[in-house]
C-alpha positions in Angstrom: 14.2 -107.9 -9.0 17.7 -109.6 -8.8 20.9 -107.9 -7.7 22.1 -107.6 -11.3 19.1 -105.6 -12.3 19.5 -103.4 -9.2 23.2 -102.9 -10.1 22.3 -101.9 -13.7 19.7 -99.5 -12.5 22.1 -97.9 -10.1 24.7 -97.5 -12.8 22.1 -95.9 -15.1 21.0 -93.4 -12.5 24.6 -92.5 -11.7 25.2 -91.9 -15.4 22.1 -89.8 -15.7 23.2 -87.8 -12.6 26.6 -87.2 -14.1 25.3 -85.7 -17.3 22.5 -83.8 -15.7 25.0 -82.2 -13.3 27.3 -81.2 -16.2 24.4 -79.8 -18.2 23.1 -77.8 -15.2 25.9 -75.3 -16.2 25.4 -73.0 -19.2 27.5 -73.7 -22.3 29.6 -76.3 -20.4 31.6 -77.4 -23.5 31.6 -73.9 -25.1 29.5 -72.2 -27.8 29.4 -72.2 -31.6 29.8 -75.1 -33.9 32.4 -77.8 -33.2 35.2 -78.7 -35.5 33.2 -81.8 -36.7 30.1 -79.7 -37.5 32.1 -77.3 -39.7 33.3 -80.4 -41.7 29.7 -81.7 -41.7 28.6 -78.4 -43.3 30.6 -79.3 -46.4 28.9 -82.7 -46.6 25.5 -81.0 -46.2 26.2 -78.5 -49.0 27.8 -81.0 -51.4 24.8 -83.4 -51.1 22.0 -80.9 -50.7 21.1 -82.4 -47.3 18.1 -80.9 -45.6 17.0 -83.5 -42.9 19.4 -84.2 -40.1 19.4 -86.3 -36.8 22.0 -85.5 -34.2 22.6 -88.1 -31.5 23.9 -86.9 -28.2 23.5 -83.2 -29.0 24.4 -82.0 -25.5 23.7 -78.3 -25.2 23.0 -78.0 -28.8 26.0 -76.3 -30.3 25.9 -78.3 -33.5 22.1 -78.9 -33.8 21.6 -75.1 -33.5 24.3 -74.6 -36.2 22.6 -77.0 -38.6 19.2 -75.5 -38.0 20.6 -72.0 -38.7 21.9 -73.4 -42.0 18.2 -74.0 -42.9 18.1 -77.8 -42.3 15.3 -79.6 -40.6 17.0 -81.0 -37.5 16.1 -83.4 -34.7 18.5 -83.4 -31.7 18.5 -86.0 -29.0 20.3 -86.4 -25.7 20.0 -88.6 -22.6 20.1 -85.5 -20.3 16.9 -83.7 -19.7 18.9 -80.7 -18.5 20.7 -80.6 -21.8 17.6 -80.8 -23.9 15.8 -78.1 -21.8 18.8 -75.8 -22.3 18.7 -76.2 -26.1 14.9 -75.6 -26.1 15.5 -72.2 -24.5 17.9 -71.1 -27.2 15.6 -72.6 -29.9 12.7 -70.5 -28.7 14.8 -67.4 -28.5 16.0 -67.9 -32.0 12.5 -69.0 -33.2 13.9 -72.1 -34.9 10.8 -74.0 -35.9 12.9 -76.4 -37.9 14.6 -77.8 -34.8 13.0 -80.5 -32.7 14.5 -81.9 -29.4 13.9 -85.1 -27.5 15.3 -86.8 -24.4 16.4 -90.1 -25.7 18.9 -92.9 -24.8 20.9 -93.6 -28.0 20.8 -97.4 -27.1 17.0 -97.4 -27.6 15.3 -97.8 -31.0 14.2 -94.6 -32.8 10.5 -93.9 -33.1 10.4 -90.5 -34.8 7.4 -89.8 -37.0 9.7 -88.6 -39.7 12.5 -91.1 -39.8 14.0 -90.6 -43.3 17.2 -88.8 -42.4 19.7 -87.8 -45.1 22.4 -87.3 -42.4 22.8 -88.8 -39.0 25.4 -87.0 -37.0 27.1 -87.6 -33.7 30.1 -85.8 -32.2 31.9 -87.7 -29.4 28.7 -89.2 -28.0 29.4 -92.8 -29.1 32.6 -93.2 -27.0 30.4 -94.3 -24.1 29.3 -97.6 -25.7 31.1 -100.9 -26.1 31.3 -102.7 -29.4 28.2 -104.8 -28.9 26.2 -101.7 -28.1 27.7 -99.8 -31.0 26.6 -102.6 -33.4 23.1 -102.3 -32.1 23.1 -98.5 -32.4 24.4 -98.8 -36.0 21.7 -101.2 -36.8 19.0 -98.8 -35.4 20.6 -95.9 -37.3 20.5 -97.7 -40.6 16.7 -98.3 -40.2 16.0 -94.6 -40.1 18.3 -93.4 -42.9 17.3 -92.6 -46.5 18.9 -94.7 -49.3 22.3 -93.2 -50.2 22.3 -91.1 -47.0 25.2 -90.4 -44.7 26.3 -91.1 -41.1 29.1 -88.8 -39.9 30.5 -89.2 -36.4 33.5 -89.0 -34.1 34.6 -91.1 -31.2 37.7 -91.0 -29.0 40.8 -93.1 -29.9 43.8 -94.3 -27.8 46.1 -91.5 -26.8 43.3 -89.1 -25.9 43.5 -87.3 -22.6 41.0 -89.6 -21.1 42.8 -92.8 -22.2 44.2 -94.5 -19.2 42.4 -92.0 -17.0 40.4 -93.4 -14.0 39.8 -97.1 -13.3 40.9 -99.5 -16.0 38.0 -101.7 -17.0 39.8 -103.3 -20.0 42.6 -102.6 -22.5 40.5 -100.0 -24.2 38.0 -98.8 -21.5 38.4 -96.7 -18.4 35.8 -95.6 -15.8 35.7 -92.3 -13.9 32.9 -91.0 -11.8 30.5 -93.7 -13.0 31.2 -93.0 -16.7 33.1 -95.5 -18.9 34.8 -94.4 -22.0 35.8 -96.7 -24.8 38.8 -96.2 -27.1 38.7 -98.5 -30.1 41.3 -99.1 -32.8 40.5 -98.6 -36.4 40.1 -102.3 -37.3 37.6 -102.9 -34.5 35.4 -100.1 -35.7 35.8 -100.9 -39.3 34.7 -104.5 -38.7 31.3 -103.6 -37.2 30.7 -100.6 -39.5 31.1 -102.9 -42.6 28.2 -105.0 -41.4 25.9 -102.0 -41.8 27.4 -99.3 -44.1 29.8 -98.5 -46.8 32.8 -96.7 -45.3 33.6 -93.4 -47.2 36.4 -92.1 -45.0 38.1 -93.0 -41.7 40.5 -90.5 -40.4 41.9 -89.2 -37.1 42.0 -85.6 -35.8 43.0 -83.8 -32.6 43.3 -80.5 -30.9 45.3 -79.2 -27.9 43.1 -78.1 -25.0 43.7 -74.9 -23.0 45.3 -77.0 -20.2 47.7 -78.4 -22.9 46.2 -81.9 -22.8 45.4 -83.5 -26.2 42.0 -84.6 -27.4 42.2 -87.2 -30.1 39.3 -88.7 -32.1 38.3 -90.8 -35.1 36.1 -89.0 -37.6 34.2 -91.4 -39.8 31.9 -90.9 -42.7 29.8 -93.9 -43.9 27.0 -94.2 -46.5 23.8 -96.2 -46.3 
């Protein structure tokens, strides 16, 4: 095994450790559906969507919300601690329509039922570069129903984490072993067009309790 592989393995373990540490705490990012999930509810109702995949579900705020709407939901996350946390809530609420898996979003999807009407991801794709995103988009397309939707958010320049930590490139910054990418609209549009039809591409924000600003792209595409 060469030093490059050792370095990659070390980075992966550090990333896993970061997320497992965060998700060892209950409701780390809060409870209840996120802003994006409330918007997704309108897409679900308008298009009679019943089969959803969430990538990077964290502690399950949105997957639980979608399941309680009556949808069949699969939630995935790289953190075993996160998935175990959601499983506890799932069992308490007796949500048989929610399945949960530990899964790295970079890897191909091998679900038995892979005909999703909506693939959803809230702020989980900011941790991948453009090459990785292109591969992720390709993998997503393969598991979507014809005329189905992919709705996701990812951070944009100006966010509180932009220029925070060690600068890796003009649009990426590393802190505590985690690199975040902040892409402009044209960059994302160019790779999305290779896989999907773009329906809407907007930005949104909120002011955090510490008065910092979180800013993200919210993007809806169709297969």
